[in-house]
KOLDOMI-494880 format. One record per residue: residue number from 1; residue in three letters; x, z, y of N, C-alpha, C in turn. Coordinates in steps of 0.001 Angstrom, whole numbers, m for minus. Example, Ala and Ser with C-alpha at 12.3 -4.5 7.8 and 13.67 -1.06 7.14 Angstrom:
residues 2
rec pos=1&code=ALA&n.east=13190&n.up=7800&n.north=m5690&ca.east=12300&ca.up=7800&ca.north=m4500&c.east=13200&c.up=7800&c.north=m3300
rec pos=2&code=SER&n.east=12850&n.up=7080&n.north=m2250&ca.east=13670&ca.up=7140&ca.north=m1060&c.east=12900&c.up=7870&c.north=30
end
This chain:
residues 85
rec pos=1&code=MET&n.east=47651&n.up=m56354&n.north=m241116&ca.east=47964&ca.up=m57877&ca.north=m241138&c.east=46659&c.up=m58622&c.north=m241304
rec pos=2&code=THR&n.east=46407&n.up=m59642&n.north=m240592&ca.east=45352&ca.up=m60476&ca.north=m240689&c.east=45599&c.up=m61715&c.north=m241432
rec pos=3&code=VAL&n.east=44817&n.up=m62090&n.north=m242415&ca.east=44899&ca.up=m63282&ca.north=m243189&c.east=43712&c.up=m64141&c.north=m242896
rec pos=4&code=GLU&n.east=44149&n.up=m65392&n.north=m242490&ca.east=43022&ca.up=m66375&ca.north=m242274&c.east=43004&c.up=m67399&c.north=m243407
rec pos=5&code=THR&n.east=41796&n.up=m67770&n.north=m243711&ca.east=41658&ca.up=m68871&ca.north=m244614&c.east=41811&c.up=m70196&c.north=m243882
rec pos=6&code=ALA&n.east=41884&n.up=m71267&n.north=m244607&ca.east=41979&ca.up=m72655&ca.north=m243861&c.east=40668&c.up=m72863&c.north=m243145
rec pos=7&code=SER&n.east=39550&n.up=m72512&n.north=m243668&ca.east=38227&ca.up=m72803&ca.north=m242912&c.east=38121&c.up=m71960&c.north=m241646
rec pos=8&code=GLU&n.east=38891&n.up=m70878&n.north=m241467&ca.east=38856&ca.up=m70143&ca.north=m240195&c.east=39856&c.up=m70520&c.north=m239143
rec pos=9&code=LYS&n.east=40731&n.up=m71406&n.north=m239486&ca.east=41801&ca.up=m71865&ca.north=m238542&c.east=41082&c.up=m72972&c.north=m237846
rec pos=10&code=VAL&n.east=41502&n.up=m72997&n.north=m236511&ca.east=40907&ca.up=m74023&ca.north=m235634&c.east=42111&c.up=m74627&c.north=m234930
rec pos=11&code=LYS&n.east=42163&n.up=m75951&n.north=m234864&ca.east=43218&ca.up=m76624&ca.north=m234176&c.east=42901&c.up=m76639&c.north=m232708
rec pos=12&code=THR&n.east=43870&n.up=m76895&n.north=m231899&ca.east=43740&ca.up=m76981&ca.north=m230452&c.east=42831&c.up=m78235&c.north=m230118
rec pos=13&code=VAL&n.east=41878&n.up=m78039&n.north=m229366&ca.east=41144&ca.up=m79232&ca.north=m228945&c.east=41041&c.up=m79373&c.north=m227389
rec pos=14&code=LYS&n.east=40778&n.up=m80457&n.north=m226909&ca.east=40795&ca.up=m80752&ca.north=m225495&c.east=39273&c.up=m80675&c.north=m225064
rec pos=15&code=ILE&n.east=39138&n.up=m79724&n.north=m224083&ca.east=37778&ca.up=m79750&ca.north=m223349&c.east=38033&c.up=m80082&c.north=m221801
rec pos=16&code=VAL&n.east=36953&n.up=m80397&n.north=m221288&ca.east=36990&ca.up=m80673&ca.north=m219764&c.east=36082&c.up=m79653&c.north=m219107
rec pos=17&code=VAL&n.east=36687&n.up=m78926&n.north=m218128&ca.east=35941&ca.up=m77999&ca.north=m217265&c.east=35988&c.up=m78336&c.north=m215782
rec pos=18&code=ASN&n.east=34881&n.up=m78704&n.north=m215246&ca.east=34843&ca.up=m79199&ca.north=m213834&c.east=35802&c.up=m80260&c.north=m213586
rec pos=19&code=THR&n.east=35862&n.up=m81201&n.north=m214448&ca.east=36749&ca.up=m82446&ca.north=m214340&c.east=38305&c.up=m82180&c.north=m214790
rec pos=20&code=ARG&n.east=38605&n.up=m80985&n.north=m215121&ca.east=40033&ca.up=m80680&ca.north=m215358&c.east=40155&c.up=m80449&c.north=m216897
rec pos=21&code=ALA&n.east=41168&n.up=m81142&n.north=m217560&ca.east=41334&ca.up=m81042&ca.north=m218935&c.east=41976&c.up=m79728&c.north=m219268
rec pos=22&code=GLN&n.east=41405&n.up=m79016&n.north=m220261&ca.east=42031&ca.up=m77734&ca.north=m220771&c.east=42187&c.up=m77856&c.north=m222277
rec pos=23&code=HIS&n.east=43121&n.up=m77063&n.north=m222847&ca.east=43271&ca.up=m77022&ca.north=m224190&c.east=42836&c.up=m75626&c.north=m224705
rec pos=24&code=TRP&n.east=42019&n.up=m75704&n.north=m225810&ca.east=41316&ca.up=m74522&ca.north=m226284&c.east=41586&c.up=m74401&c.north=m227797
rec pos=25&code=SER&n.east=42034&n.up=m73134&n.north=m228164&ca.east=42314&ca.up=m73046&ca.north=m229613&c.east=41434&c.up=m72103&c.north=m230458
rec pos=26&code=GLU&n.east=40450&n.up=m71678&n.north=m229805&ca.east=39411&ca.up=m70771&ca.north=m230588&c.east=38249&c.up=m71628&c.north=m231004
rec pos=27&code=LYS&n.east=37557&n.up=m71120&n.north=m232042&ca.east=36436&ca.up=m71837&ca.north=m232549&c.east=35272&c.up=m71955&c.north=m231669
rec pos=28&code=LYS&n.east=35049&n.up=m70761&n.north=m230841&ca.east=33911&ca.up=m70783&ca.north=m229948&c.east=34487&c.up=m70423&c.north=m228478
rec pos=29&code=ILE&n.east=33669&n.up=m70679&n.north=m227515&ca.east=33995&ca.up=m70314&ca.north=m226098&c.east=32734&c.up=m69687&c.north=m225480
rec pos=30&code=THR&n.east=33014&n.up=m68645&n.north=m224718&ca.east=31868&ca.up=m67871&ca.north=m224193&c.east=31575&c.up=m68380&c.north=m222704
rec pos=31&code=PHE&n.east=30438&n.up=m68176&n.north=m222102&ca.east=30087&ca.up=m68346&ca.north=m220808&c.east=31159&c.up=m67851&c.north=m219815
rec pos=32&code=GLU&n.east=31527&n.up=m66541&n.north=m220091&ca.east=32572&ca.up=m65931&ca.north=m219258&c.east=33937&c.up=m66633&c.north=m219220
rec pos=33&code=GLN&n.east=34289&n.up=m67058&n.north=m220385&ca.east=35580&ca.up=m67810&ca.north=m220614&c.east=35529&c.up=m69166&c.north=m219868
rec pos=34&code=VAL&n.east=34426&n.up=m69900&n.north=m219963&ca.east=34291&ca.up=m71136&ca.north=m219170&c.east=34387&c.up=m70890&c.north=m217754
rec pos=35&code=VAL&n.east=33688&n.up=m69943&n.north=m217245&ca.east=33684&ca.up=m69548&ca.north=m215847&c.east=35111&c.up=m69398&c.north=m215342
rec pos=36&code=GLU&n.east=35922&n.up=m68532&n.north=m216175&ca.east=37229&ca.up=m68261&ca.north=m215889&c.east=38053&c.up=m69396&c.north=m215771
rec pos=37&code=LEU&n.east=37948&n.up=m70305&n.north=m216743&ca.east=38734&ca.up=m71498&ca.north=m216705&c.east=38331&c.up=m72447&c.north=m215416
rec pos=38&code=ALA&n.east=37124&n.up=m72331&n.north=m215081&ca.east=36747&ca.up=m73136&ca.north=m213845&c.east=37236&c.up=m72527&c.north=m212575
rec pos=39&code=PHE&n.east=37150&n.up=m71141&n.north=m212400&ca.east=37498&ca.up=m70475&ca.north=m211306&c.east=38424&c.up=m69274&c.north=m211625
rec pos=40&code=PRO&n.east=39607&n.up=m69564&n.north=m211956&ca.east=40579&ca.up=m68463&ca.north=m212463&c.east=40645&c.up=m67289&c.north=m211540
rec pos=41&code=GLY&n.east=40406&n.up=m66099&n.north=m211895&ca.east=40561&ca.up=m64867&ca.north=m211210&c.east=39602&c.up=m64673&c.north=m210030
rec pos=42&code=GLN&n.east=38509&n.up=m65379&n.north=m209957&ca.east=37585&ca.up=m65305&ca.north=m208837&c.east=36357&c.up=m64518&c.north=m209338
rec pos=43&code=PRO&n.east=35813&n.up=m63673&n.north=m208411&ca.east=34551&ca.up=m62969&ca.north=m208783&c.east=33388&c.up=m63966&c.north=m208812
rec pos=44&code=TYR&n.east=32381&n.up=m63614&n.north=m209544&ca.east=31258&ca.up=m64623&ca.north=m209556&c.east=30048&c.up=m63804&c.north=m209880
rec pos=45&code=ASP&n.east=28880&n.up=m64313&n.north=m209548&ca.east=27566&ca.up=m63754&ca.north=m209930&c.east=27090&c.up=m64375&c.north=m211164
rec pos=46&code=PRO&n.east=27024&n.up=m63600&n.north=m212353&ca.east=26519&ca.up=m64309&ca.north=m213625&c.east=25106&c.up=m64783&c.north=m213525
rec pos=47&code=ALA&n.east=24368&n.up=m64093&n.north=m212690&ca.east=22914&ca.up=m64472&ca.north=m212564&c.east=22740&c.up=m65811&c.north=m211978
rec pos=48&code=GLY&n.east=23620&n.up=m66109&n.north=m211050&ca.east=23434&ca.up=m67451&ca.north=m210258&c.east=24278&c.up=m68482&c.north=m210704
rec pos=49&code=THR&n.east=25306&n.up=m68172&n.north=m211543&ca.east=26231&ca.up=m69200&ca.north=m211954&c.east=25812&c.up=m70021&c.north=m213047
rec pos=50&code=THR&n.east=25780&n.up=m71379&n.north=m213003&ca.east=25225&ca.up=m72092&ca.north=m214264&c.east=26419&c.up=m72792&c.north=m214918
rec pos=51&code=VAL&n.east=26328&n.up=m72796&n.north=m216238&ca.east=27204&ca.up=m73633&ca.north=m217100&c.east=26480&c.up=m74622&c.north=m218047
rec pos=52&code=GLU&n.east=26761&n.up=m75804&n.north=m217843&ca.east=26148&ca.up=m76909&ca.north=m218713&c.east=27179&c.up=m77531&c.north=m219397
rec pos=53&code=TYR&n.east=26888&n.up=m77985&n.north=m220654&ca.east=27774&ca.up=m78654&ca.north=m221443&c.east=27282&c.up=m79849&c.north=m222122
rec pos=54&code=SER&n.east=28134&n.up=m80833&n.north=m222319&ca.east=27746&ca.up=m82098&ca.north=m222987&c.east=28835&c.up=m82478&c.north=m223942
rec pos=55&code=ARG&n.east=28565&n.up=m83375&n.north=m224924&ca.east=29460&ca.up=m83868&ca.north=m225940&c.east=29832&c.up=m82777&c.north=m226930
rec pos=56&code=GLY&n.east=28834&n.up=m81901&n.north=m227149&ca.east=29139&ca.up=m80727&ca.north=m228087&c.east=28427&c.up=m81145&c.north=m229431
rec pos=57&code=HIS&n.east=28097&n.up=m80151&n.north=m230260&ca.east=27330&ca.up=m80158&ca.north=m231389&c.east=25868&c.up=m80236&c.north=m230959
rec pos=58&code=GLY&n.east=25090&n.up=m81229&n.north=m231375&ca.east=23764&ca.up=m81272&ca.north=m231034&c.east=23462&c.up=m81818&c.north=m229594
rec pos=59&code=PRO&n.east=22281&n.up=m81500&n.north=m229115&ca.east=21939&ca.up=m81961&ca.north=m227677&c.east=22666&c.up=m81292&c.north=m226697
rec pos=60&code=ASP&n.east=22790&n.up=m81751&n.north=m225342&ca.east=23326&ca.up=m81019&ca.north=m224256&c.east=22543&c.up=m79804&c.north=m223988
rec pos=61&code=HIS&n.east=23375&n.up=m78814&n.north=m223559&ca.east=22669&ca.up=m77516&ca.north=m223378&c.east=23224&c.up=m76848&c.north=m222022
rec pos=62&code=ALA&n.east=22561&n.up=m75757&n.north=m221689&ca.east=23120&ca.up=m74794&ca.north=m220684&c.east=23721&c.up=m73551&c.north=m221498
rec pos=63&code=LEU&n.east=24647&n.up=m73004&n.north=m221084&ca.east=25299&ca.up=m71826&ca.north=m221621&c.east=24928&c.up=m70705&c.north=m220734
rec pos=64&code=ARG&n.east=24481&n.up=m69578&n.north=m221302&ca.east=23924&ca.up=m68400&ca.north=m220501&c.east=24958&c.up=m67226&c.north=m220638
rec pos=65&code=PRO&n.east=24965&n.up=m66199&n.north=m219612&ca.east=25953&ca.up=m65286&ca.north=m219674&c.east=25685&c.up=m64409&c.north=m221017
rec pos=66&code=GLY&n.east=26872&n.up=m63943&n.north=m221580&ca.east=26891&ca.up=m63177&ca.north=m222792&c.east=26711&c.up=m64063&c.north=m224031
rec pos=67&code=LYS&n.east=26659&n.up=m65391&n.north=m223872&ca.east=26389&ca.up=m66356&ca.north=m225099&c.east=27749&c.up=m67115&c.north=m225253
rec pos=68&code=SER&n.east=27892&n.up=m67739&n.north=m226356&ca.east=28973&ca.up=m68593&ca.north=m226775&c.east=28454&c.up=m69859&c.north=m227358
rec pos=69&code=VAL&n.east=29372&n.up=m70874&n.north=m227555&ca.east=29027&ca.up=m72106&ca.north=m228115&c.east=30294&c.up=m72509&c.north=m228975
rec pos=70&code=GLU&n.east=30085&n.up=m73305&n.north=m230054&ca.east=31131&ca.up=m73714&ca.north=m230789&c.east=31834&c.up=m75001&c.north=m230153
rec pos=71&code=VAL&n.east=33084&n.up=m75003&n.north=m230027&ca.east=33782&ca.up=m76021&ca.north=m229231&c.east=33941&c.up=m77371&c.north=m230177
rec pos=72&code=LYS&n.east=34068&n.up=m78479&n.north=m229451&ca.east=34304&ca.up=m79704&ca.north=m230093&c.east=35189&c.up=m80451&c.north=m229259
rec pos=73&code=ASP&n.east=36153&n.up=m81165&n.north=m229903&ca.east=37167&ca.up=m81982&ca.north=m229032&c.east=36418&c.up=m82912&c.north=m228132
rec pos=74&code=GLY&n.east=36673&n.up=m82848&n.north=m226860&ca.east=36072&ca.up=m83817&ca.north=m225848&c.east=34859&c.up=m83234&c.north=m225220
rec pos=75&code=MET&n.east=34544&n.up=m81939&n.north=m225535&ca.east=33350&ca.up=m81319&ca.north=m224843&c.east=33537&c.up=m81131&c.north=m223397
rec pos=76&code=VAL&n.east=32553&n.up=m81384&n.north=m222631&ca.east=32597&ca.up=m81325&ca.north=m221133&c.east=31765&c.up=m80240&c.north=m220682
rec pos=77&code=PHE&n.east=32305&n.up=m79369&n.north=m219834&ca.east=31607&ca.up=m78092&ca.north=m219138&c.east=31603&c.up=m78459&c.north=m217760
rec pos=78&code=ASP&n.east=30338&n.up=m78274&n.north=m217060&ca.east=30184&ca.up=m78276&ca.north=m215653&c.east=29809&c.up=m76868&c.north=m215214
rec pos=79&code=VAL&n.east=30505&n.up=m76365&n.north=m214338&ca.east=30244&ca.up=m74903&ca.north=m213802&c.east=30017&c.up=m74932&c.north=m212310
rec pos=80&code=GLU&n.east=28756&n.up=m74405&n.north=m211985&ca.east=28306&ca.up=m74311&ca.north=m210647&c.east=28237&c.up=m72897&c.north=m210264
rec pos=81&code=PRO&n.east=28915&n.up=m72414&n.north=m209222&ca.east=28973&ca.up=m70985&ca.north=m208806&c.east=27456&c.up=m70742&c.north=m208190
rec pos=82&code=ALA&n.east=27126&n.up=m69455&n.north=m208022&ca.east=26007&ca.up=m69064&ca.north=m207238&c.east=26149&c.up=m69451&c.north=m205870
rec pos=83&code=ASN&n.east=25093&n.up=m69882&n.north=m205309&ca.east=24986&ca.up=m70088&ca.north=m203858&c.east=24960&c.up=m68730&c.north=m203160
rec pos=84&code=ARG&n.east=25854&n.up=m68576&n.north=m202264&ca.east=25911&ca.up=m67274&ca.north=m201389&c.east=25402&c.up=m67513&c.north=m200001
rec pos=85&code=SER&n.east=24644&n.up=m66545&n.north=m199609&ca.east=24049&ca.up=m66886&ca.north=m198166&c.east=24759&c.up=m65879&c.north=m197320
end
């Protein structure tokens, strides 16, 4: 049985991924989770895919493969897939 303290609980927040509103209930979100929200079930090249976010904690940043960021209500994520030739 897992016991959570009040400080570990996170309410659902609204984030925007590629102009679509999403509800997120975890404290953090990973690069891979953002890409999956942007392009559900589609394969992608992590080396060429970019994820940038704004309206988060601190200055705007890019999210890299294998990394995560703390979510904040109203955060905006822009995901660009790798260019394929």
